[in-house]
C-alpha positions, -999 to +999 in steps of 0.1 A: -302-795-831-283-790-800-277-754-789-248-749-766-259-724-739-226-715-729-219-703-765-252-688-766-243-669-731-214-656-746-228-642-778-258-626-757-231-608-732-212-597-765-242-585-781-251-567-747-217-553-744-219-538-782-252-527-774-242-507-743-211-495-764-235-480-791-259-464-767-229-449-748-213-435-783-249-424-794-252-404-759-217-390-763-226-379-799-258-366-789-241-344-762-214-333-785-238-322-809-256-301-787-223-284-777-217-277-814-252-263-818-246-239-789-214-226-804-226-222-838-256-204-824-230-179-809-216-175-847-248-169-862-263-136-866-294-124-848-317-102-866-302-070-876-269-082-858-235-088-871-223-126-867-190-131-851-174-139-882-182-105-898-170-089-865-138-106-869-135-097-906-142-060-897-119-059-871-089-074-892-097-046-917-097-019-894-065-033-876-049-032-912-061+006-917-049+015-884-015-002-891-013+019-922-022+049-904+005+044-877+030+038-905+021+071-922+024+090-887+059+074-882+068+089-916+056+121-907+071+123-874+104+114-887+102+143-912+091+166-886+122+157-866+145+162-894+129+198-900+131+205-864+167+198-862+172+227-887+151+252-869+166+278-852+155+268-818+186+273-796+183+310-787+200+333-762+203+370-756+229+389-737+223+425-728+248+449-719+258+486-717+282+490-748+297+524-737+293+522-699+279+558-701+243+555-709+230+540-677+213+512-694+217+478-709+203+487-743+229+468-766+224+431-771+235+400-789+214+372-799+225+340-810+202+316-828+212+281-837+199+250-849+209+214-837+240+214-859+253+249-848+241+267-879+227+301-876+236+335-866+244+362-842+225+394-842+242+423-824+227+458-818+249+486-803+232+514-788+247+547-785+235+581-775+230+595-810+227+561-831+222+525-830+241+501-853+231+463-860+252+437-872+247+401-882+272+375-882+266+340-898+274+306-880+284+273-895+289+243-873+290+270-844+319+289-860+315+324-870+322+339-905+335+370-888+355+372-855+328+377-826+330+401-798+331+386-760+294+395-757+286+376-789+307+346-777+287+347-745+255+347-763+266+318-784+277+297-754+244+302-738+227+294-769+246+262-773+234+251-736+198+259-742+196+228-763+212+204-740 
C-alpha cells in the first residue's frame, strides 16, 4: 500500500482547519453563553426582591391605572368648565348718588353675568327716607326691562371683566 504524502498533507491541513474552526466556534459559544448568563442574572430575583419582569409588569399595570385616572380627570375638568361657564362670574358694581342731594354714593347697580350673558342687574336706589331695590333679568346680555344709564354702565363693565 502506497500512501500519497501530498494527499495526506492535504487531509491533515483540512482536519487542522476544521479543528481550529471548531475551537473558535466553541470559544465564541462559551463567551456568548457567559454573556447570556450575566444578562439572565440581572433578570432573576434576588432574595426578597422583585425581578425585572415583575417590575415591568407592575409598571405597565400602574401606567394603565394612571391613564384611566387621567381620563377620569379630563372628564371631570370638562364638566367643571361647562358648569363654570354658567356661573355668575362676570360682576361689576357702579355706585352713584341717585338724587344728588344726599352727599354720598349710597345707590348702586350691580350686574352679574355668566359667559353667555345670562344673569341679572340688581339696583338699589337710596333716598332720604327710603331705599328701593330692583332686579332685572338678562338673557344673552339683553335685559327683560329697559335699563337705566347706571345699569347699562354696570352691564358694560361686567362684560369687560370676563375678557
